[in-house]
PyMOL Python script that loads the backbone (N, CA, C, O; Angstrom):
from pymol import cmd

cmd.read_pdbstr("""\
ATOM      1  N   UNK A   1      99.201  42.695 164.415  1.00  0.00           N
ATOM      2  CA  UNK A   1      98.372  43.863 164.664  1.00  0.00           C
ATOM      3  C   UNK A   1      96.901  43.448 164.704  1.00  0.00           C
ATOM      4  O   UNK A   1      96.149  43.869 165.583  1.00  0.00           O
ATOM      5  N   UNK A   2      96.503  42.614 163.737  1.00  0.00           N
ATOM      6  CA  UNK A   2      95.106  42.189 163.685  1.00  0.00           C
ATOM      7  C   UNK A   2      94.727  41.421 164.956  1.00  0.00           C
ATOM      8  O   UNK A   2      93.667  41.658 165.537  1.00  0.00           O
ATOM      9  N   UNK A   3      95.593  40.508 165.379  1.00  0.00           N
ATOM     10  CA  UNK A   3      95.319  39.728 166.589  1.00  0.00           C
ATOM     11  C   UNK A   3      95.168  40.646 167.802  1.00  0.00           C
ATOM     12  O   UNK A   3      94.253  40.473 168.608  1.00  0.00           O
ATOM     13  N   UNK A   4      96.060  41.611 167.925  1.00  0.00           N
ATOM     14  CA  UNK A   4      96.008  42.551 169.051  1.00  0.00           C
ATOM     15  C   UNK A   4      94.722  43.379 169.010  1.00  0.00           C
ATOM     16  O   UNK A   4      94.089  43.605 170.042  1.00  0.00           O
ATOM     17  N   UNK A   5      94.343  43.827 167.820  1.00  0.00           N
ATOM     18  CA  UNK A   5      93.134  44.639 167.686  1.00  0.00           C
ATOM     19  C   UNK A   5      91.887  43.845 168.075  1.00  0.00           C
ATOM     20  O   UNK A   5      90.946  44.393 168.648  1.00  0.00           O
ATOM     21  N   UNK A   6      91.890  42.549 167.757  1.00  0.00           N
ATOM     22  CA  UNK A   6      90.728  41.720 168.060  1.00  0.00           C
ATOM     23  C   UNK A   6      90.688  41.252 169.511  1.00  0.00           C
ATOM     24  O   UNK A   6      89.613  41.143 170.100  1.00  0.00           O
ATOM     25  N   UNK A   7      91.863  40.973 170.093  1.00  0.00           N
ATOM     26  CA  UNK A   7      91.893  40.344 171.415  1.00  0.00           C
ATOM     27  C   UNK A   7      92.532  41.196 172.503  1.00  0.00           C
ATOM     28  O   UNK A   7      92.290  40.961 173.687  1.00  0.00           O
ATOM     29  N   UNK A   8      93.343  42.180 172.128  1.00  0.00           N
ATOM     30  CA  UNK A   8      94.083  42.958 173.115  1.00  0.00           C
ATOM     31  C   UNK A   8      95.305  42.225 173.645  1.00  0.00           C
ATOM     32  O   UNK A   8      95.976  42.707 174.558  1.00  0.00           O
ATOM     33  N   UNK A   9      95.594  41.069 173.078  1.00  0.00           N
ATOM     34  CA  UNK A   9      96.717  40.233 173.515  1.00  0.00           C
ATOM     35  C   UNK A   9      97.897  40.395 172.564  1.00  0.00           C
ATOM     36  O   UNK A   9      97.742  40.323 171.345  1.00  0.00           O
ATOM     37  N   UNK A  10      99.082  40.617 173.141  1.00  0.00           N
ATOM     38  CA  UNK A  10     100.297  40.699 172.332  1.00  0.00           C
ATOM     39  C   UNK A  10     100.850  39.297 172.126  1.00  0.00           C
ATOM     40  O   UNK A  10     100.983  38.529 173.079  1.00  0.00           O
ATOM     41  N   UNK A  11     101.170  38.966 170.885  1.00  0.00           N
ATOM     42  CA  UNK A  11     101.765  37.671 170.578  1.00  0.00           C
ATOM     43  C   UNK A  11     103.252  37.692 170.901  1.00  0.00           C
ATOM     44  O   UNK A  11     103.893  38.742 170.857  1.00  0.00           O
ATOM     45  N   UNK A  12     103.785  36.536 171.223  1.00  0.00           N
ATOM     46  CA  UNK A  12     105.224  36.414 171.469  1.00  0.00           C
ATOM     47  C   UNK A  12     105.970  36.652 170.162  1.00  0.00           C
ATOM     48  O   UNK A  12     105.460  36.319 169.092  1.00  0.00           O
ATOM     49  N   UNK A  13     107.169  37.225 170.232  1.00  0.00           N
ATOM     50  CA  UNK A  13     107.944  37.414 169.003  1.00  0.00           C
ATOM     51  C   UNK A  13     108.329  36.061 168.417  1.00  0.00           C
ATOM     52  O   UNK A  13     108.375  35.067 169.142  1.00  0.00           O
ATOM     53  N   UNK A  14     108.605  36.006 167.124  1.00  0.00           N
ATOM     54  CA  UNK A  14     108.974  34.730 166.505  1.00  0.00           C
ATOM     55  C   UNK A  14     110.291  34.202 167.071  1.00  0.00           C
ATOM     56  O   UNK A  14     111.189  34.969 167.418  1.00  0.00           O
ATOM     57  N   UNK A  15     110.384  32.887 167.155  1.00  0.00           N
ATOM     58  CA  UNK A  15     111.611  32.249 167.624  1.00  0.00           C
ATOM     59  C   UNK A  15     112.679  32.351 166.543  1.00  0.00           C
ATOM     60  O   UNK A  15     112.387  32.711 165.403  1.00  0.00           O
ATOM     61  N   UNK A  16     113.901  32.036 166.902  1.00  0.00           N
ATOM     62  CA  UNK A  16     114.987  32.043 165.923  1.00  0.00           C
ATOM     63  C   UNK A  16     114.693  31.054 164.800  1.00  0.00           C
ATOM     64  O   UNK A  16     114.934  31.354 163.631  1.00  0.00           O
ATOM     65  N   UNK A  17     114.175  29.884 165.146  1.00  0.00           N
ATOM     66  CA  UNK A  17     113.842  28.876 164.138  1.00  0.00           C
ATOM     67  C   UNK A  17     112.789  29.401 163.166  1.00  0.00           C
ATOM     68  O   UNK A  17     112.885  29.176 161.959  1.00  0.00           O
ATOM     69  N   UNK A  18     111.787  30.098 163.693  1.00  0.00           N
ATOM     70  CA  UNK A  18     110.743  30.668 162.838  1.00  0.00           C
ATOM     71  C   UNK A  18     111.311  31.762 161.939  1.00  0.00           C
ATOM     72  O   UNK A  18     110.939  31.866 160.770  1.00  0.00           O
ATOM     73  N   UNK A  19     112.206  32.572 162.482  1.00  0.00           N
ATOM     74  CA  UNK A  19     112.826  33.634 161.679  1.00  0.00           C
ATOM     75  C   UNK A  19     113.656  33.044 160.542  1.00  0.00           C
ATOM     76  O   UNK A  19     113.605  33.531 159.412  1.00  0.00           O
ATOM     77  N   UNK A  20     114.416  32.002 160.843  1.00  0.00           N
ATOM     78  CA  UNK A  20     115.246  31.374 159.815  1.00  0.00           C
ATOM     79  C   UNK A  20     114.367  30.747 158.744  1.00  0.00           C
ATOM     80  O   UNK A  20     114.650  30.883 157.553  1.00  0.00           O
ATOM     81  N   UNK A  21     113.305  30.064 159.150  1.00  0.00           N
ATOM     82  CA  UNK A  21     112.389  29.455 158.181  1.00  0.00           C
ATOM     83  C   UNK A  21     111.768  30.516 157.277  1.00  0.00           C
ATOM     84  O   UNK A  21     111.667  30.316 156.067  1.00  0.00           O
ATOM     85  N   UNK A  22     111.353  31.636 157.850  1.00  0.00           N
ATOM     86  CA  UNK A  22     110.753  32.710 157.054  1.00  0.00           C
ATOM     87  C   UNK A  22     111.790  33.342 156.133  1.00  0.00           C
ATOM     88  O   UNK A  22     111.486  33.671 154.986  1.00  0.00           O
ATOM     89  N   UNK A  23     113.012  33.513 156.631  1.00  0.00           N
ATOM     90  CA  UNK A  23     114.080  34.082 155.811  1.00  0.00           C
ATOM     91  C   UNK A  23     114.366  33.178 154.610  1.00  0.00           C
ATOM     92  O   UNK A  23     114.560  33.666 153.497  1.00  0.00           O
ATOM     93  N   UNK A  24     114.392  31.863 154.836  1.00  0.00           N
ATOM     94  CA  UNK A  24     114.613  30.919 153.731  1.00  0.00           C
ATOM     95  C   UNK A  24     113.491  31.009 152.704  1.00  0.00           C
ATOM     96  O   UNK A  24     113.744  31.005 151.499  1.00  0.00           O
ATOM     97  N   UNK A  25     112.248  31.089 153.183  1.00  0.00           N
ATOM     98  CA  UNK A  25     111.122  31.193 152.265  1.00  0.00           C
ATOM     99  C   UNK A  25     111.203  32.500 151.468  1.00  0.00           C
ATOM    100  O   UNK A  25     110.978  32.507 150.258  1.00  0.00           O
ATOM    101  N   UNK A  26     111.520  33.587 152.141  1.00  0.00           N
ATOM    102  CA  UNK A  26     111.667  34.891 151.492  1.00  0.00           C
ATOM    103  C   UNK A  26     112.791  34.830 150.456  1.00  0.00           C
ATOM    104  O   UNK A  26     112.650  35.338 149.344  1.00  0.00           O
ATOM    105  N   UNK A  27     113.909  34.202 150.833  1.00  0.00           N
ATOM    106  CA  UNK A  27     115.052  34.063 149.934  1.00  0.00           C
ATOM    107  C   UNK A  27     114.659  33.269 148.687  1.00  0.00           C
ATOM    108  O   UNK A  27     114.984  33.663 147.567  1.00  0.00           O
ATOM    109  N   UNK A  28     113.960  32.150 148.886  1.00  0.00           N
ATOM    110  CA  UNK A  28     113.511  31.330 147.753  1.00  0.00           C
ATOM    111  C   UNK A  28     112.622  32.130 146.808  1.00  0.00           C
ATOM    112  O   UNK A  28     112.786  32.069 145.590  1.00  0.00           O
ATOM    113  N   UNK A  29     111.688  32.874 147.372  1.00  0.00           N
ATOM    114  CA  UNK A  29     110.777  33.680 146.544  1.00  0.00           C
ATOM    115  C   UNK A  29     111.531  34.795 145.826  1.00  0.00           C
ATOM    116  O   UNK A  29     111.208  35.129 144.686  1.00  0.00           O
ATOM    117  N   UNK A  30     112.523  35.365 146.483  1.00  0.00           N
ATOM    118  CA  UNK A  30     113.329  36.415 145.863  1.00  0.00           C
ATOM    119  C   UNK A  30     114.093  35.861 144.661  1.00  0.00           C
ATOM    120  O   UNK A  30     114.151  36.497 143.608  1.00  0.00           O
ATOM    121  N   UNK A  31     114.677  34.674 144.825  1.00  0.00           N
ATOM    122  CA  UNK A  31     115.400  34.051 143.708  1.00  0.00           C
ATOM    123  C   UNK A  31     114.442  33.697 142.576  1.00  0.00           C
ATOM    124  O   UNK A  31     114.764  33.878 141.402  1.00  0.00           O
ATOM    125  N   UNK A  32     113.275  33.197 142.932  1.00  0.00           N
ATOM    126  CA  UNK A  32     112.271  32.822 141.939  1.00  0.00           C
ATOM    127  C   UNK A  32     111.806  34.047 141.146  1.00  0.00           C
ATOM    128  O   UNK A  32     111.651  33.987 139.926  1.00  0.00           O
ATOM    129  N   UNK A  33     111.589  35.134 141.843  1.00  0.00           N
ATOM    130  CA  UNK A  33     111.048  36.342 141.223  1.00  0.00           C
ATOM    131  C   UNK A  33     112.109  37.136 140.460  1.00  0.00           C
ATOM    132  O   UNK A  33     111.861  37.583 139.339  1.00  0.00           O
ATOM    133  N   UNK A  34     113.293  37.314 141.064  1.00  0.00           N
ATOM    134  CA  UNK A  34     114.313  38.201 140.503  1.00  0.00           C
ATOM    135  C   UNK A  34     115.443  37.480 139.787  1.00  0.00           C
ATOM    136  O   UNK A  34     116.192  38.104 139.036  1.00  0.00           O
ATOM    137  N   UNK A  35     115.581  36.165 140.007  1.00  0.00           N
ATOM    138  CA  UNK A  35     116.731  35.439 139.480  1.00  0.00           C
ATOM    139  C   UNK A  35     117.849  35.433 140.511  1.00  0.00           C
ATOM    140  O   UNK A  35     117.797  36.184 141.486  1.00  0.00           O
ATOM    141  N   UNK A  36     118.862  34.592 140.307  1.00  0.00           N
ATOM    142  CA  UNK A  36     119.900  34.423 141.331  1.00  0.00           C
ATOM    143  C   UNK A  36     120.657  35.699 141.690  1.00  0.00           C
ATOM    144  O   UNK A  36     120.767  36.039 142.868  1.00  0.00           O
ATOM    145  N   UNK A  37     121.167  36.391 140.714  1.00  0.00           N
ATOM    146  CA  UNK A  37     122.013  37.549 141.013  1.00  0.00           C
ATOM    147  C   UNK A  37     121.222  38.663 141.703  1.00  0.00           C
ATOM    148  O   UNK A  37     121.610  39.127 142.776  1.00  0.00           O
ATOM    149  N   UNK A  38     120.130  39.085 141.098  1.00  0.00           N
ATOM    150  CA  UNK A  38     119.323  40.167 141.670  1.00  0.00           C
ATOM    151  C   UNK A  38     118.628  39.719 142.954  1.00  0.00           C
ATOM    152  O   UNK A  38     118.471  40.513 143.882  1.00  0.00           O
ATOM    153  N   UNK A  39     118.213  38.455 143.013  1.00  0.00           N
ATOM    154  CA  UNK A  39     117.542  37.943 144.208  1.00  0.00           C
ATOM    155  C   UNK A  39     118.447  37.966 145.422  1.00  0.00           C
ATOM    156  O   UNK A  39     118.031  38.370 146.507  1.00  0.00           O
ATOM    157  N   UNK A  40     119.692  37.529 145.240  1.00  0.00           N
ATOM    158  CA  UNK A  40     120.661  37.547 146.340  1.00  0.00           C
ATOM    159  C   UNK A  40     120.946  38.985 146.749  1.00  0.00           C
ATOM    160  O   UNK A  40     120.989  39.294 147.939  1.00  0.00           O
ATOM    161  N   UNK A  41     121.138  39.859 145.780  1.00  0.00           N
ATOM    162  CA  UNK A  41     121.407  41.269 146.068  1.00  0.00           C
ATOM    163  C   UNK A  41     120.234  41.909 146.810  1.00  0.00           C
ATOM    164  O   UNK A  41     120.437  42.640 147.779  1.00  0.00           O
ATOM    165  N   UNK A  42     119.019  41.638 146.363  1.00  0.00           N
ATOM    166  CA  UNK A  42     117.816  42.216 146.975  1.00  0.00           C
ATOM    167  C   UNK A  42     117.656  41.794 148.430  1.00  0.00           C
ATOM    168  O   UNK A  42     117.224  42.594 149.260  1.00  0.00           O
ATOM    169  N   UNK A  43     117.994  40.567 148.747  1.00  0.00           N
ATOM    170  CA  UNK A  43     117.807  40.061 150.108  1.00  0.00           C
ATOM    171  C   UNK A  43     118.727  40.724 151.122  1.00  0.00           C
ATOM    172  O   UNK A  43     118.440  40.701 152.319  1.00  0.00           O
ATOM    173  N   UNK A  44     119.805  41.303 150.675  1.00  0.00           N
ATOM    174  CA  UNK A  44     120.784  41.891 151.598  1.00  0.00           C
ATOM    175  C   UNK A  44     120.149  42.902 152.539  1.00  0.00           C
ATOM    176  O   UNK A  44     120.538  42.997 153.704  1.00  0.00           O
ATOM    177  N   UNK A  45     119.195  43.642 152.055  1.00  0.00           N
ATOM    178  CA  UNK A  45     118.585  44.684 152.887  1.00  0.00           C
ATOM    179  C   UNK A  45     117.662  44.114 153.964  1.00  0.00           C
ATOM    180  O   UNK A  45     117.292  44.825 154.899  1.00  0.00           O
ATOM    181  N   UNK A  46     117.291  42.853 153.844  1.00  0.00           N
ATOM    182  CA  UNK A  46     116.322  42.273 154.771  1.00  0.00           C
ATOM    183  C   UNK A  46     116.942  41.514 155.941  1.00  0.00           C
ATOM    184  O   UNK A  46     116.276  41.296 156.953  1.00  0.00           O
ATOM    185  N   UNK A  47     118.194  41.111 155.820  1.00  0.00           N
ATOM    186  CA  UNK A  47     118.802  40.284 156.868  1.00  0.00           C
ATOM    187  C   UNK A  47     118.804  40.968 158.229  1.00  0.00           C
ATOM    188  O   UNK A  47     118.609  40.301 159.245  1.00  0.00           O
ATOM    189  N   UNK A  48     119.019  42.264 158.276  1.00  0.00           N
ATOM    190  CA  UNK A  48     119.041  42.978 159.556  1.00  0.00           C
ATOM    191  C   UNK A  48     117.708  42.823 160.290  1.00  0.00           C
ATOM    192  O   UNK A  48     117.686  42.714 161.516  1.00  0.00           O
ATOM    193  N   UNK A  49     116.612  42.814 159.555  1.00  0.00           N
ATOM    194  CA  UNK A  49     115.298  42.676 160.182  1.00  0.00           C
ATOM    195  C   UNK A  49     115.076  41.258 160.706  1.00  0.00           C
ATOM    196  O   UNK A  49     114.520  41.070 161.788  1.00  0.00           O
ATOM    197  N   UNK A  50     115.510  40.271 159.939  1.00  0.00           N
ATOM    198  CA  UNK A  50     115.318  38.888 160.369  1.00  0.00           C
ATOM    199  C   UNK A  50     116.121  38.556 161.621  1.00  0.00           C
ATOM    200  O   UNK A  50     115.675  37.766 162.454  1.00  0.00           O
ATOM    201  N   UNK A  51     117.294  39.152 161.758  1.00  0.00           N
ATOM    202  CA  UNK A  51     118.183  38.744 162.842  1.00  0.00           C
ATOM    203  C   UNK A  51     118.414  39.832 163.883  1.00  0.00           C
ATOM    204  O   UNK A  51     119.382  39.768 164.641  1.00  0.00           O
ATOM    205  N   UNK A  52     117.545  40.818 163.925  1.00  0.00           N
ATOM    206  CA  UNK A  52     117.619  41.854 164.957  1.00  0.00           C
ATOM    207  C   UNK A  52     117.440  41.193 166.320  1.00  0.00           C
ATOM    208  O   UNK A  52     116.540  40.377 166.521  1.00  0.00           O
ATOM    209  N   UNK A  53     118.316  41.563 167.247  1.00  0.00           N
ATOM    210  CA  UNK A  53     118.230  41.027 168.596  1.00  0.00           C
ATOM    211  C   UNK A  53     118.954  39.710 168.798  1.00  0.00           C
ATOM    212  O   UNK A  53     118.902  39.142 169.889  1.00  0.00           O
ATOM    213  N   UNK A  54     119.626  39.212 167.772  1.00  0.00           N
ATOM    214  CA  UNK A  54     120.366  37.956 167.871  1.00  0.00           C
ATOM    215  C   UNK A  54     121.789  38.239 168.326  1.00  0.00           C
ATOM    216  O   UNK A  54     122.464  39.105 167.771  1.00  0.00           O
ATOM    217  N   UNK A  55     122.243  37.505 169.337  1.00  0.00           N
ATOM    218  CA  UNK A  55     123.632  37.659 169.772  1.00  0.00           C
ATOM    219  C   UNK A  55     124.556  37.378 168.594  1.00  0.00           C
ATOM    220  O   UNK A  55     124.385  36.382 167.891  1.00  0.00           O
ATOM    221  N   UNK A  56     125.524  38.242 168.381  1.00  0.00           N
ATOM    222  CA  UNK A  56     126.475  38.057 167.288  1.00  0.00           C
ATOM    223  C   UNK A  56     125.885  38.323 165.915  1.00  0.00           C
ATOM    224  O   UNK A  56     126.430  37.870 164.908  1.00  0.00           O
ATOM    225  N   UNK A  57     124.776  39.054 165.860  1.00  0.00           N
ATOM    226  CA  UNK A  57     124.075  39.285 164.593  1.00  0.00           C
ATOM    227  C   UNK A  57     124.955  39.972 163.558  1.00  0.00           C
ATOM    228  O   UNK A  57     124.843  39.687 162.366  1.00  0.00           O
ATOM    229  N   UNK A  58     125.820  40.866 163.995  1.00  0.00           N
ATOM    230  CA  UNK A  58     126.655  41.600 163.037  1.00  0.00           C
ATOM    231  C   UNK A  58     127.513  40.644 162.216  1.00  0.00           C
ATOM    232  O   UNK A  58     127.619  40.787 160.998  1.00  0.00           O
ATOM    233  N   UNK A  59     128.122  39.674 162.881  1.00  0.00           N
ATOM    234  CA  UNK A  59     128.960  38.689 162.186  1.00  0.00           C
ATOM    235  C   UNK A  59     128.144  37.910 161.158  1.00  0.00           C
ATOM    236  O   UNK A  59     128.589  37.731 160.024  1.00  0.00           O
ATOM    237  N   UNK A  60     126.947  37.442 161.545  1.00  0.00           N
ATOM    238  CA  UNK A  60     126.106  36.670 160.633  1.00  0.00           C
ATOM    239  C   UNK A  60     125.645  37.535 159.455  1.00  0.00           C
ATOM    240  O   UNK A  60     125.696  37.103 158.303  1.00  0.00           O
ATOM    241  N   UNK A  61     125.196  38.757 159.751  1.00  0.00           N
ATOM    242  CA  UNK A  61     124.717  39.647 158.679  1.00  0.00           C
ATOM    243  C   UNK A  61     125.828  39.961 157.693  1.00  0.00           C
ATOM    244  O   UNK A  61     125.600  39.977 156.484  1.00  0.00           O
ATOM    245  N   UNK A  62     127.030  40.211 158.202  1.00  0.00           N
ATOM    246  CA  UNK A  62     128.156  40.510 157.318  1.00  0.00           C
ATOM    247  C   UNK A  62     128.407  39.346 156.373  1.00  0.00           C
ATOM    248  O   UNK A  62     128.610  39.547 155.176  1.00  0.00           O
ATOM    249  N   UNK A  63     128.394  38.145 156.899  1.00  0.00           N
ATOM    250  CA  UNK A  63     128.617  36.969 156.055  1.00  0.00           C
ATOM    251  C   UNK A  63     127.489  36.791 155.041  1.00  0.00           C
ATOM    252  O   UNK A  63     127.742  36.454 153.884  1.00  0.00           O
ATOM    253  N   UNK A  64     126.245  37.014 155.469  1.00  0.00           N
ATOM    254  CA  UNK A  64     125.117  36.884 154.544  1.00  0.00           C
ATOM    255  C   UNK A  64     125.196  37.921 153.428  1.00  0.00           C
ATOM    256  O   UNK A  64     124.937  37.605 152.267  1.00  0.00           O
ATOM    257  N   UNK A  65     125.548  39.142 153.771  1.00  0.00           N
ATOM    258  CA  UNK A  65     125.645  40.211 152.773  1.00  0.00           C
ATOM    259  C   UNK A  65     126.792  39.948 151.803  1.00  0.00           C
ATOM    260  O   UNK A  65     126.696  40.288 150.624  1.00  0.00           O
ATOM    261  N   UNK A  66     127.869  39.348 152.286  1.00  0.00           N
ATOM    262  CA  UNK A  66     129.020  39.057 151.428  1.00  0.00           C
ATOM    263  C   UNK A  66     128.815  37.826 150.546  1.00  0.00           C
ATOM    264  O   UNK A  66     129.547  37.639 149.574  1.00  0.00           O
ATOM    265  N   UNK A  67     127.838  36.988 150.870  1.00  0.00           N
ATOM    266  CA  UNK A  67     127.600  35.758 150.105  1.00  0.00           C
ATOM    267  C   UNK A  67     127.173  36.099 148.682  1.00  0.00           C
ATOM    268  O   UNK A  67     126.368  37.004 148.460  1.00  0.00           O
ATOM    269  N   UNK A  68     127.723  35.366 147.730  1.00  0.00           N
ATOM    270  CA  UNK A  68     127.406  35.609 146.321  1.00  0.00           C
ATOM    271  C   UNK A  68     126.644  34.463 145.672  1.00  0.00           C
ATOM    272  O   UNK A  68     126.178  34.589 144.540  1.00  0.00           O
ATOM    273  N   UNK A  69     126.517  33.346 146.383  1.00  0.00           N
ATOM    274  CA  UNK A  69     125.806  32.187 145.849  1.00  0.00           C
ATOM    275  C   UNK A  69     124.700  31.770 146.809  1.00  0.00           C
ATOM    276  O   UNK A  69     124.830  31.912 148.025  1.00  0.00           O
ATOM    277  N   UNK A  70     123.622  31.260 146.254  1.00  0.00           N
ATOM    278  CA  UNK A  70     122.524  30.795 147.088  1.00  0.00           C
ATOM    279  C   UNK A  70     122.951  29.724 148.072  1.00  0.00           C
ATOM    280  O   UNK A  70     122.485  29.695 149.211  1.00  0.00           O
ATOM    281  N   UNK A  71     123.844  28.840 147.631  1.00  0.00           N
ATOM    282  CA  UNK A  71     124.328  27.770 148.506  1.00  0.00           C
ATOM    283  C   UNK A  71     125.044  28.338 149.727  1.00  0.00           C
ATOM    284  O   UNK A  71     124.941  27.793 150.826  1.00  0.00           O
ATOM    285  N   UNK A  72     125.768  29.434 149.529  1.00  0.00           N
ATOM    286  CA  UNK A  72     126.452  30.083 150.654  1.00  0.00           C
ATOM    287  C   UNK A  72     125.434  30.622 151.657  1.00  0.00           C
ATOM    288  O   UNK A  72     125.597  30.464 152.867  1.00  0.00           O
ATOM    289  N   UNK A  73     124.392  31.252 151.148  1.00  0.00           N
ATOM    290  CA  UNK A  73     123.364  31.817 152.021  1.00  0.00           C
ATOM    291  C   UNK A  73     122.713  30.705 152.838  1.00  0.00           C
ATOM    292  O   UNK A  73     122.561  30.834 154.053  1.00  0.00           O
ATOM    293  N   UNK A  74     122.325  29.606 152.173  1.00  0.00           N
ATOM    294  CA  UNK A  74     121.704  28.492 152.887  1.00  0.00           C
ATOM    295  C   UNK A  74     122.646  27.916 153.941  1.00  0.00           C
ATOM    296  O   UNK A  74     122.213  27.592 155.046  1.00  0.00           O
ATOM    297  N   UNK A  75     123.926  27.786 153.608  1.00  0.00           N
ATOM    298  CA  UNK A  75     124.901  27.246 154.564  1.00  0.00           C
ATOM    299  C   UNK A  75     125.016  28.150 155.792  1.00  0.00           C
ATOM    300  O   UNK A  75     125.087  27.658 156.918  1.00  0.00           O
ATOM    301  N   UNK A  76     125.033  29.452 155.582  1.00  0.00           N
ATOM    302  CA  UNK A  76     125.131  30.395 156.703  1.00  0.00           C
ATOM    303  C   UNK A  76     123.866  30.330 157.553  1.00  0.00           C
ATOM    304  O   UNK A  76     123.942  30.352 158.781  1.00  0.00           O
ATOM    305  N   UNK A  77     122.713  30.251 156.913  1.00  0.00           N
ATOM    306  CA  UNK A  77     121.463  30.142 157.671  1.00  0.00           C
ATOM    307  C   UNK A  77     121.444  28.867 158.508  1.00  0.00           C
ATOM    308  O   UNK A  77     120.952  28.871 159.636  1.00  0.00           O
ATOM    309  N   UNK A  78     121.974  27.782 157.962  1.00  0.00           N
ATOM    310  CA  UNK A  78     122.062  26.531 158.725  1.00  0.00           C
ATOM    311  C   UNK A  78     123.030  26.671 159.896  1.00  0.00           C
ATOM    312  O   UNK A  78     122.788  26.124 160.972  1.00  0.00           O
ATOM    313  N   UNK A  79     124.122  27.401 159.689  1.00  0.00           N
ATOM    314  CA  UNK A  79     125.068  27.649 160.787  1.00  0.00           C
ATOM    315  C   UNK A  79     124.395  28.431 161.910  1.00  0.00           C
ATOM    316  O   UNK A  79     124.596  28.138 163.088  1.00  0.00           O
ATOM    317  N   UNK A  80     123.601  29.420 161.537  1.00  0.00           N
ATOM    318  CA  UNK A  80     122.891  30.208 162.549  1.00  0.00           C
ATOM    319  C   UNK A  80     121.942  29.297 163.326  1.00  0.00           C
ATOM    320  O   UNK A  80     121.880  29.356 164.554  1.00  0.00           O
ATOM    321  N   UNK A  81     121.206  28.456 162.602  1.00  0.00           N
ATOM    322  CA  UNK A  81     120.251  27.554 163.250  1.00  0.00           C
ATOM    323  C   UNK A  81     120.954  26.584 164.199  1.00  0.00           C
ATOM    324  O   UNK A  81     120.423  26.258 165.261  1.00  0.00           O
ATOM    325  N   UNK A  82     122.146  26.123 163.819  1.00  0.00           N
ATOM    326  CA  UNK A  82     122.884  25.148 164.630  1.00  0.00           C
ATOM    327  C   UNK A  82     123.681  25.798 165.754  1.00  0.00           C
ATOM    328  O   UNK A  82     124.162  25.110 166.654  1.00  0.00           O
ATOM    329  N   UNK A  83     123.820  27.103 165.707  1.00  0.00           N
ATOM    330  CA  UNK A  83     124.624  27.797 166.715  1.00  0.00           C
ATOM    331  C   UNK A  83     123.865  27.868 168.037  1.00  0.00           C
ATOM    332  O   UNK A  83     122.676  27.559 168.113  1.00  0.00           O
ATOM    333  N   UNK A  84     124.581  28.278 169.060  1.00  0.00           N
ATOM    334  CA  UNK A  84     123.931  28.465 170.357  1.00  0.00           C
ATOM    335  C   UNK A  84     123.549  29.931 170.576  1.00  0.00           C
ATOM    336  O   UNK A  84     123.330  30.361 171.708  1.00  0.00           O
ATOM    337  N   UNK A  85     123.473  30.687 169.484  1.00  0.00           N
ATOM    338  CA  UNK A  85     123.092  32.101 169.569  1.00  0.00           C
ATOM    339  C   UNK A  85     121.658  32.208 170.080  1.00  0.00           C
ATOM    340  O   UNK A  85     120.802  31.384 169.758  1.00  0.00           O
ATOM    341  N   UNK A  86     121.424  33.217 170.865  1.00  0.00           N
ATOM    342  CA  UNK A  86     120.089  33.424 171.425  1.00  0.00           C
ATOM    343  C   UNK A  86     119.595  34.824 171.082  1.00  0.00           C
ATOM    344  O   UNK A  86     120.378  35.742 170.835  1.00  0.00           O
ATOM    345  N   UNK A  87     118.293  34.957 171.075  1.00  0.00           N
ATOM    346  CA  UNK A  87     117.680  36.269 170.870  1.00  0.00           C
ATOM    347  C   UNK A  87     117.657  36.998 172.199  1.00  0.00           C
ATOM    348  O   UNK A  87     117.267  36.436 173.223  1.00  0.00           O
ATOM    349  N   UNK A  88     118.074  38.242 172.175  1.00  0.00           N
ATOM    350  CA  UNK A  88     118.079  39.055 173.393  1.00  0.00           C
ATOM    351  C   UNK A  88     117.123  40.223 173.209  1.00  0.00           C
ATOM    352  O   UNK A  88     116.866  40.668 172.090  1.00  0.00           O
ATOM    353  N   UNK A  89     116.612  40.700 174.305  1.00  0.00           N
ATOM    354  CA  UNK A  89     115.759  41.879 174.233  1.00  0.00           C
ATOM    355  C   UNK A  89     114.372  41.638 173.955  1.00  0.00           C
ATOM    356  O   UNK A  89     113.584  42.581 173.877  1.00  0.00           O
TER     357      UNK A  89
END
""", "prot")
cmd.dss("prot")
cmd.show_as("cartoon", "prot")
cmd.util.cbc("prot")
cmd.orient("prot")
């Protein structure tokens, strides 16, 4: 918003790699702040925003929401990064 207000130029949306990196950072901070159990639970509401517009997003979000361990979440995020899924729209 600030960039647009100053320049009138719209920035490109974040790439899938950037979204995954930000999601990992957010996840780490959530675990640090809330602890493992509450941190994992708290992050569930955010996955839809990180992966909106991703082909097959429902499958990935379902797996992320069902994950109960941090290692599972990281593994799923790595699977998304390694997949050939693309952002649409």
